[in-house]
One Martini backbone bead per residue (centre of mass of N, CA, C, O) as a GRO file, in nm:
protein
  305
    1MET     BB    1  14.696  12.693   5.596
    2VAL     BB    2  14.937  12.656   5.835
    3GLN     BB    3  15.026  12.819   6.138
    4TYR     BB    4  15.335  12.929   6.304
    5SER     BB    5  15.505  13.014   6.578
    6TYR     BB    6  15.815  13.187   6.532
    7PHE     BB    7  16.143  13.133   6.669
    8PRO     BB    8  16.460  13.243   6.577
    9GLY     BB    9  16.676  13.387   6.705
   10CYS     BB   10  16.998  13.508   6.664
   11ASN     BB   11  17.154  13.346   6.431
   12LEU     BB   12  16.929  13.374   6.203
   13LYS     BB   13  17.019  13.699   6.171
   14THR     BB   14  17.333  13.635   6.096
   15ASN     BB   15  17.493  13.331   6.046
   16ALA     BB   16  17.184  13.191   5.940
   17LYS     BB   17  17.010  13.294   5.690
   18GLY     BB   18  16.976  13.035   5.515
   19PHE     BB   19  16.808  12.884   5.721
   20GLU     BB   20  16.565  13.074   5.746
   21GLU     BB   21  16.481  13.137   5.447
   22THR     BB   22  16.432  12.840   5.368
   23ALA     BB   23  16.224  12.769   5.583
   24ILE     BB   24  16.006  12.972   5.502
   25ALA     BB   25  15.976  12.883   5.208
   26VAL     BB   26  15.901  12.577   5.260
   27SER     BB   27  15.660  12.623   5.449
   28LYS     BB   28  15.477  12.738   5.226
   29LYS     BB   29  15.488  12.495   5.028
   30LEU     BB   30  15.375  12.300   5.282
   31GLU     BB   31  15.150  12.450   5.449
   32ALA     BB   32  15.363  12.548   5.710
   33GLU     BB   33  15.384  12.841   5.834
   34LEU     BB   34  15.633  13.061   5.932
   35VAL     BB   35  15.566  13.301   6.192
   36GLU     BB   36  15.698  13.565   6.317
   37MET     BB   37  15.754  13.708   6.592
   38PRO     BB   38  15.724  14.049   6.668
   39LYS     BB   39  15.834  13.967   6.967
   40TRP     BB   40  16.173  13.914   7.085
   41ASN     BB   41  16.415  13.714   7.263
   42CYS     BB   42  16.658  13.578   7.400
   43CYS     BB   43  16.674  13.253   7.547
   44GLY     BB   44  16.975  13.207   7.694
   45THR     BB   45  17.166  13.041   7.576
   46VAL     BB   46  17.230  12.797   7.756
   47HIS     BB   47  17.120  12.592   7.976
   48THR     BB   48  17.141  12.595   8.298
   49MET     BB   49  17.309  12.395   8.570
   50THR     BB   50  17.214  12.536   8.801
   51SER     BB   51  17.019  12.527   9.084
   52ASP     BB   52  16.995  12.854   9.072
   53ASN     BB   53  16.784  12.947   8.779
   54MET     BB   54  16.563  13.168   8.774
   55MET     BB   55  16.677  13.405   8.593
   56ARG     BB   56  16.737  13.210   8.339
   57ARG     BB   57  16.407  13.163   8.291
   58ILE     BB   58  16.280  13.430   8.192
   59ALA     BB   59  16.340  13.446   7.890
   60PRO     BB   60  16.190  13.184   7.792
   61VAL     BB   61  15.913  13.259   7.917
   62ARG     BB   62  15.876  13.511   7.748
   63VAL     BB   63  15.863  13.366   7.480
   64LEU     BB   64  15.613  13.193   7.545
   65SER     BB   65  15.422  13.430   7.601
   66ARG     BB   66  15.454  13.573   7.321
   67SER     BB   67  15.361  13.336   7.150
   68LYS     BB   68  15.078  13.312   7.260
   69LYS     BB   69  14.993  13.595   7.166
   70HIS     BB   70  15.052  13.550   6.865
   71ILE     BB   71  14.848  13.320   6.805
   72ASP     BB   72  14.589  13.506   6.827
   73THR     BB   73  14.670  13.637   6.525
   74LEU     BB   74  14.620  13.389   6.383
   75GLU     BB   75  14.486  13.147   6.245
   76GLU     BB   76  14.244  12.947   6.277
   77GLY     BB   77  14.374  12.655   6.454
   78THR     BB   78  14.614  12.724   6.596
   79THR     BB   79  14.853  12.598   6.774
   80LYS     BB   80  15.030  12.563   7.091
   81GLU     BB   81  15.312  12.643   6.913
   82VAL     BB   82  15.660  12.673   6.919
   83VAL     BB   83  15.895  12.731   6.662
   84THR     BB   84  16.212  12.595   6.577
   85LEU     BB   85  16.559  12.566   6.446
   86CYS     BB   86  16.741  12.579   6.675
   87SER     BB   87  16.880  12.351   6.892
   88MET     BB   88  16.935  12.545   7.132
   89CYS     BB   89  16.658  12.673   7.157
   90ASN     BB   90  16.501  12.416   7.183
   91SER     BB   91  16.633  12.321   7.445
   92THR     BB   92  16.576  12.560   7.631
   93LEU     BB   93  16.265  12.576   7.600
   94LYS     BB   94  16.196  12.284   7.678
   95ILE     BB   95  16.321  12.269   7.958
   96VAL     BB   96  16.174  12.509   8.087
   97ASN     BB   97  15.888  12.415   8.029
   98HIS     BB   98  15.916  12.163   8.202
   99GLU     BB   99  15.990  12.297   8.472
  100VAL     BB  100  15.731  12.486   8.509
  101LYS     BB  101  15.529  12.244   8.500
  102GLN     BB  102  15.659  12.119   8.775
  103ASN     BB  103  15.678  12.438   8.896
  104HIS     BB  104  15.457  12.668   9.012
  105GLU     BB  105  15.621  12.852   9.198
  106ASP     BB  106  15.832  12.940   8.995
  107LEU     BB  107  15.638  13.056   8.783
  108GLU     BB  108  15.525  13.279   8.960
  109LYS     BB  109  15.797  13.429   8.994
  110ILE     BB  110  15.850  13.475   8.691
  111ASN     BB  111  15.590  13.632   8.619
  112TYR     BB  112  15.664  13.874   8.807
  113GLN     BB  113  15.914  13.960   8.600
  114LEU     BB  114  15.743  14.058   8.399
  115GLU     BB  115  15.609  14.269   8.210
  116GLU     BB  116  15.325  14.455   8.230
  117ASP     BB  117  15.239  14.386   7.910
  118GLU     BB  118  15.254  14.089   8.002
  119GLU     BB  119  15.165  13.772   8.005
  120CYS     BB  120  15.109  13.517   8.182
  121TYR     BB  121  15.224  13.207   8.213
  122GLU     BB  122  15.028  12.881   8.161
  123GLU     BB  123  15.173  12.614   8.056
  124ASP     BB  124  15.031  12.566   7.731
  125MET     BB  125  15.290  12.513   7.576
  126GLU     BB  126  15.475  12.405   7.285
  127VAL     BB  127  15.783  12.272   7.173
  128LYS     BB  128  15.908  12.289   6.830
  129HIS     BB  129  16.071  12.150   6.590
  130PHE     BB  130  16.073  12.154   6.252
  131LEU     BB  131  16.127  11.850   6.228
  132GLU     BB  132  15.863  11.771   6.376
  133ILE     BB  133  15.668  11.897   6.177
  134ILE     BB  134  15.751  11.729   5.935
  135ARG     BB  135  15.702  11.448   6.061
  136ASP     BB  136  15.406  11.493   6.221
  137ASN     BB  137  15.241  11.701   6.020
  138ILE     BB  138  15.331  11.669   5.721
  139GLY     BB  139  15.523  11.457   5.608
  140TYR     BB  140  15.706  11.265   5.386
  141GLU     BB  141  15.507  11.235   5.154
  142LYS     BB  142  15.459  11.536   5.098
  143LEU     BB  143  15.750  11.609   5.058
  144SER     BB  144  15.802  11.422   4.816
  145GLN     BB  145  15.566  11.546   4.635
  146SER     BB  146  15.722  11.844   4.633
  147VAL     BB  147  15.935  11.751   4.451
  148VAL     BB  148  16.127  11.890   4.157
  149LYS     BB  149  16.445  11.818   4.256
  150PRO     BB  150  16.619  11.568   4.289
  151LEU     BB  151  16.911  11.472   4.497
  152GLU     BB  152  17.098  11.344   4.293
  153GLY     BB  153  17.424  11.238   4.424
  154LEU     BB  154  17.372  11.291   4.708
  155LYS     BB  155  17.578  11.215   5.003
  156ILE     BB  156  17.435  11.209   5.319
  157SER     BB  157  17.543  11.306   5.646
  158PRO     BB  158  17.400  11.292   5.943
  159TYR     BB  159  17.413  11.563   6.195
  160TYR     BB  160  17.313  11.618   6.532
  161GLY     BB  161  17.459  11.623   6.782
  162CYS     BB  162  17.371  11.705   7.110
  163MET     BB  163  17.074  11.880   7.132
  164LEU     BB  164  16.859  11.690   6.980
  165LEU     BB  165  16.917  11.424   7.197
  166HIS     BB  166  16.970  11.627   7.444
  167PRO     BB  167  16.789  11.574   7.667
  168ASP     BB  168  16.490  11.431   7.715
  169GLU     BB  169  16.331  11.712   7.724
  170ALA     BB  170  16.465  11.784   7.413
  171ALA     BB  171  16.423  11.549   7.247
  172ILE     BB  172  16.332  11.444   6.895
  173ASP     BB  173  16.473  11.156   6.934
  174ASP     BB  174  16.644  10.888   6.924
  175VAL     BB  175  16.954  10.861   7.071
  176GLU     BB  176  17.063  10.596   6.900
  177MET     BB  177  16.815  10.597   6.652
  178PRO     BB  178  16.783  10.818   6.450
  179SER     BB  179  16.554  10.948   6.158
  180VAL     BB  180  16.467  11.233   6.058
  181LEU     BB  181  16.703  11.302   5.861
  182GLU     BB  182  16.695  11.049   5.689
  183TYR     BB  183  16.402  11.078   5.578
  184LEU     BB  184  16.441  11.353   5.456
  185VAL     BB  185  16.665  11.288   5.255
  186GLU     BB  186  16.505  11.066   5.104
  187SER     BB  187  16.262  11.252   5.019
  188LEU     BB  188  16.476  11.428   4.828
  189GLY     BB  189  16.671  11.198   4.673
  190ALA     BB  190  16.889  11.118   4.860
  191GLU     BB  191  17.169  10.978   5.014
  192VAL     BB  192  17.235  10.786   5.294
  193ILE     BB  193  17.508  10.833   5.536
  194ASP     BB  194  17.619  10.655   5.781
  195SER     BB  195  17.739  10.754   6.113
  196PRO     BB  196  17.883  10.703   6.429
  197LEU     BB  197  17.917  11.045   6.458
  198PHE     BB  198  17.620  11.189   6.485
  199LYS     BB  199  17.688  11.288   6.819
  200PHE     BB  200  17.958  11.411   6.802
  201CYS     BB  201  18.126  11.651   6.923
  202CYS     BB  202  18.242  11.961   6.771
  203GLY     BB  203  18.338  12.154   7.044
  204SER     BB  204  18.191  12.404   7.046
  205TYR     BB  205  18.308  12.671   7.252
  206HIS     BB  206  18.618  12.603   7.200
  207ILE     BB  207  18.660  12.802   6.961
  208VAL     BB  208  18.752  13.037   7.156
  209ASP     BB  209  19.007  12.873   7.336
  210GLU     BB  210  19.024  12.560   7.179
  211GLU     BB  211  19.076  12.494   6.863
  212GLN     BB  212  19.205  12.208   6.864
  213ILE     BB  213  18.956  12.057   6.954
  214VAL     BB  214  18.791  12.117   6.700
  215ASP     BB  215  18.979  11.994   6.498
  216THR     BB  216  18.954  11.704   6.605
  217GLN     BB  217  18.646  11.668   6.592
  218VAL     BB  218  18.598  11.743   6.295
  219GLY     BB  219  18.790  11.541   6.168
  220LYS     BB  220  18.630  11.289   6.262
  221ILE     BB  221  18.353  11.351   6.138
  222VAL     BB  222  18.440  11.380   5.840
  223GLU     BB  223  18.597  11.112   5.803
  224ALA     BB  224  18.364  10.920   5.866
  225ALA     BB  225  18.193  11.012   5.626
  226ARG     BB  226  18.396  10.975   5.393
  227LEU     BB  227  18.460  10.663   5.431
  228ARG     BB  228  18.133  10.609   5.358
  229GLY     BB  229  18.073  10.827   5.096
  230ALA     BB  230  18.047  11.115   5.152
  231ASN     BB  231  17.973  11.466   5.012
  232ALA     BB  232  17.800  11.548   5.277
  233LEU     BB  233  17.636  11.750   5.524
  234VAL     BB  234  17.378  11.756   5.785
  235VAL     BB  235  17.210  12.016   5.978
  236ALA     BB  236  17.056  12.204   6.293
  237CYS     BB  237  17.318  12.383   6.383
  238PRO     BB  238  17.495  12.673   6.391
  239LEU     BB  239  17.747  12.576   6.549
  240CYS     BB  240  17.805  12.322   6.391
  241ALA     BB  241  17.823  12.455   6.116
  242PHE     BB  242  18.061  12.638   6.179
  243ASN     BB  243  18.271  12.437   6.278
  244ILE     BB  244  18.273  12.244   6.028
  245ASP     BB  245  18.309  12.455   5.808
  246HIS     BB  246  18.542  12.643   5.910
  247GLN     BB  247  18.754  12.425   6.006
  248GLN     BB  248  18.811  12.302   5.732
  249LYS     BB  249  18.944  12.554   5.616
  250ILE     BB  250  19.169  12.582   5.821
  251MET     BB  251  19.297  12.302   5.773
  252LYS     BB  252  19.357  12.344   5.473
  253ASP     BB  253  19.536  12.601   5.508
  254LYS     BB  254  19.742  12.419   5.694
  255ASN     BB  255  19.784  12.140   5.533
  256HIS     BB  256  19.585  11.917   5.726
  257GLY     BB  257  19.351  11.890   5.514
  258LYS     BB  258  19.119  11.758   5.346
  259GLU     BB  259  18.880  11.741   5.144
  260PRO     BB  260  18.605  11.903   5.183
  261LEU     BB  261  18.276  11.914   5.322
  262PRO     BB  262  17.981  12.014   5.281
  263VAL     BB  263  17.739  12.221   5.461
  264PHE     BB  264  17.400  12.162   5.549
  265TYR     BB  265  17.098  12.259   5.586
  266PHE     BB  266  16.799  12.106   5.574
  267THR     BB  267  16.654  12.352   5.431
  268GLN     BB  268  16.843  12.369   5.186
  269LEU     BB  269  16.768  12.096   5.066
  270MET     BB  270  16.471  12.158   5.038
  271ALA     BB  271  16.498  12.403   4.852
  272LEU     BB  272  16.630  12.256   4.617
  273ALA     BB  273  16.394  12.039   4.577
  274LEU     BB  274  16.147  12.274   4.575
  275GLY     BB  275  16.247  12.537   4.400
  276VAL     BB  276  16.409  12.743   4.537
  277PRO     BB  277  16.586  12.999   4.515
  278LEU     BB  278  16.925  12.999   4.544
  279LYS     BB  279  16.971  13.269   4.711
  280THR     BB  280  16.829  13.169   4.979
  281ASN     BB  281  17.090  13.004   5.089
  282HIS     BB  282  17.357  13.163   5.125
  283PHE     BB  283  17.639  13.036   5.016
  284GLU     BB  284  17.835  13.284   5.060
  285ASP     BB  285  17.858  13.212   5.384
  286HIS     BB  286  18.031  12.985   5.325
  287HIS     BB  287  18.342  12.827   5.357
  288ILE     BB  288  18.221  12.581   5.198
  289ASP     BB  289  18.148  12.556   4.880
  290PRO     BB  290  17.864  12.388   4.732
  291LYS     BB  291  17.836  12.456   4.423
  292PRO     BB  292  18.032  12.263   4.276
  293LEU     BB  293  17.878  12.005   4.353
  294LEU     BB  294  17.601  12.086   4.239
  295LYS     BB  295  17.701  12.126   3.950
  296GLU     BB  296  17.816  11.841   3.902
  297LEU     BB  297  17.510  11.716   3.964
  298GLY     BB  298  17.286  11.916   3.842
  299LEU     BB  299  17.149  12.119   4.089
  300THR     BB  300  17.226  12.362   3.902
  301GLY     BB  301  17.049  12.453   3.678
  302LYS     BB  302  17.125  12.246   3.447
  303LYS     BB  303  17.107  11.928   3.388
  304LYS     BB  304  17.288  11.674   3.333
  305SER     BB  305  17.316  11.442   3.056
   0.00000   0.00000   0.00000
């Protein structure tokens, strides 16, 4: 069993419990266990674009420092990697880690701001998204061999959003032709439905002040997937998941939305295929209930004959 220092971030403890609990469950089944850091703080997401952003980099550097200390308590052989699930946390931590590795003077100033009982960060950590661990460390072959219930009948459109593929310092895959979600979906026995809007912005934080923008963006994303035959989408970002899931319900309630498509976190699909108890998915937190589709396809309870 390989262990990884896992940084959950804020949303995984509130609005995305199904994301976290399924990730931890499947990580154990795949012998690549995510072990939560005993002490962590918000990463400060999203990464600031201001030129003088010294104070905004203290929080992510503190996370990196605490993760390094956590690794010393894990099993021998654990690599110096902090693993994230949230694409926003992944982006913030990766960009800041890159910046402080390039600027030792700034890192020295940031280390001075850390608490007295915290170790100075020595820029020797790497930030990895769990999708990278699956692709590069576990491998799709092992994932496929671990499947006990192939996701036959699910036609999944992978949606990457903005932050998994941008900017270069944070990207986990090719910006124009990513494949990590596609190979994962195929390994689980589902069908991949490609959509040209795989990185089309969901509207992001406009949900707070300009909901109509999110309506428009989500409508385009879902319709593009539907027209190509998808019956569900898969994501890796809590904000994308909320916008696409919640806004479909709003649009349907306003009588100007078509039949919605369920939205899954990639770890929820893994959990279904690897035989993790259904309750771990927290589908009751979804605005578009995926259980009717799963039941129709025989993916919950007894399989249809």
